[in-house]
N, C-alpha and C positions, 0 to 999 in steps of 0.2 A: 504494500500500500504506500506508505509515506516514502518520499525520495530522500536521497542523501543530503539535499540542500535545504531541508526543513530546519529552521532554527527552533529554539525552545519556545519562543512566542508563537511560531507557526504550529508547533505540536499542541500547545494549549488551545489555540483557536480551532484546530481540527477536532480536538476532543469536544469542544463546545458545539461545533457544527454537527457532530455525530449524535448529539442529544436531540431527540425529536422536538421540533418547534411546537409549542402549545397551540392547540386548536387550529393547526394548519399543516397540511401535507400535500404532496404532489405524487402523481403516479404516471409512469411512462415505462416503456419496454426497454430491454437491453438493446434491441435493434435501434431504438430512437437515440440512445446514448451514442452508439457507434456512428449513426448518421450525423448527429450534431457535431461530433468530433471531426469527422471527415469534412463536413461543410466548411469548417474554419481551418483546414489544412493541418489538423493534428493527426496525421496519418499513423504514426507509431502508436499513439494512444487509442486511436480507433481500432487498430488491429488488436491491441491488448484487450479492449472492451469486448471483443467478440467472444472471449472466454471468461467473462465475468460470471461470478456465482450469484445466486439469488441474494446472498448476504451483501455482496459488493453492490448490487443494484439498490438494495434498501439503503445502504449508506450514501450512495450518490443521491438518491431521492431525499434523504434527510438534509444533506448539505444544500441541495437545490431549494428546499422549502425555506431555508434561511436566506438564500440569495434572492428569492422572489420578493423579499421585502425591499421596496424601492429606496429605503434609506441605507441599505447595505452598499458600501462603496466598491463597485465592480470595475475592473480596468477595461472598459469598453469606451472608445472615444469616437466622435464623429458621426454617431447615429444613435437611434433609439435602441435600447436594450430589449431584445426579444426573449421569449421562453427558450428558444434554440440556443442563444448565447448563454443563458443561465445554465442550461443542461450541460453544455460543453465545459463551462467554467467549473461547475460542481464536480464533473468527472476529473478534470485536471487536478483540482484540489485533492480529491480522494486518492488518485493514483500517485501524485507527486508530493503530497503532504503540505502544499502551500498554494495560495492563489497567485496566478501570474496572468499577464495578458495572453490572449489567443494569438496563434501564429498569424492570423489575419482576421480583421473585424467584419469583413463582408463575406457572405456565403459564396461558395463555388456554385456554378450552375448545377442544378439537380440532374440535368440530363447527362452530366459527366460522371455521376456517382456510380462506382462499381456496385454490382448487384449485392455483394456481401455486406455492404454498408447501407442498404435500403431500410428505411424505417418501417416499423409495423406497430399496430396497436398493442397496448399492454395486455398481458396474459392475466385474466381475472384470477387464476389459481395462484399466481405468485405476487399479486398486487392487491392487498386487502382494501 
């Protein structure tokens, strides 16, 4: 999970982000995480997300719930922050242990997305 570049403050923040946000949650599929990462040129993490466990997905969803708060300072500049940005940033935080800007802020064209990174709806069995 956490990368080698995570500071003590990053680790504390990650522990906080992995605590469920009171009265707010989000639900999306593993495939949506991979698609969001690919959309913003996070290819290595998109490939890593293909093998996420259900526990990994739940942790990304928990982080995402905190990042959906408009007051949370996310590193996206030059455009409105979308749910897709938030999903990719939550996955980056989970996999690397700290928040950082996306490789690019604008989406790649979906027509160029490889089939293995195509989004799909959440699976009701793994997303309460």
